[in-house]
N, C-alpha and C positions, 0 to 999 in steps of 0.2 A: 518560516515559523507559522505563517497563516495556515498553510496546508496541514500542519500538525494539529491545529485546533479544530479542524472541521470533523464532522462525524463520518464522512465517507472519503476514502483515499484509494488511489490506484497505485500499486507498487509494480515496477517493472524489474524483472530479474534477468540478467544477461546469462544465457545458457547457449553458447555457440552450437549450432547444428541441431537444436531441439525440434525444429519444424512442427510447431504447435498448430492446432486448427486455426482457420481464419478468424480474425478478431472482428467484433462489431465495429461499425463505422465510428461511433463515439469514442471508443477506446483507441482506435487508430489515429483519430484527430488529436486526442489528448496526448498521445505519445509524441507525435510530431511537434506539438506545441511546447511540451515540457522537456523533451530530451534535446536540448540545444547543445551544440558542439559536436554532435555525432555526424558521421557521413549520412547522406540522404538514404533513408530506408524506405523503399517501396514495399517491401515485404518483411516487416519487423518480426513476423511469426517465425521466421527461419532461425533467429538468434535470441529471441526474448520470449518470456512468458509474462503474463500479468496476473495480479491478484487484486481483487477488490476487497478492501477492509472496511468494516463498519465499527465505530466506537471511538471514544475519546480518552479512555483511561489507559495510561501507560504503566507498565510494570515499574514498581518502586514508588508510585504515588502514595504518600503517607496515609491518606484516609480513604482511598477508593479501591485498593487492592486487597488481596486475601489477608495480609497481615493487619491492615487497618480494620477490615471487617471482623477479624478474630478479636482484636483488642476491644472493639465496640461491643461485641457480644459478651465478652467477659465483664465489661463494665455494667451491662444491663443486669 
């Protein structure tokens, strides 16, 4: 839950055989720290891609998404 409330997150997507470019060291360390229960990956780039996401508003939030913004605009 704590990770969901932070402004920056790293998402790993399992795509077997993707062979993405080499990851920066900080991404590689975060992968090994957070992806527990997997076999040891010396080259996670072969089967995973990563995405860095910024932001804290999730779809469906009643006052911070498009619907909430529209309703506020109508009230103004």
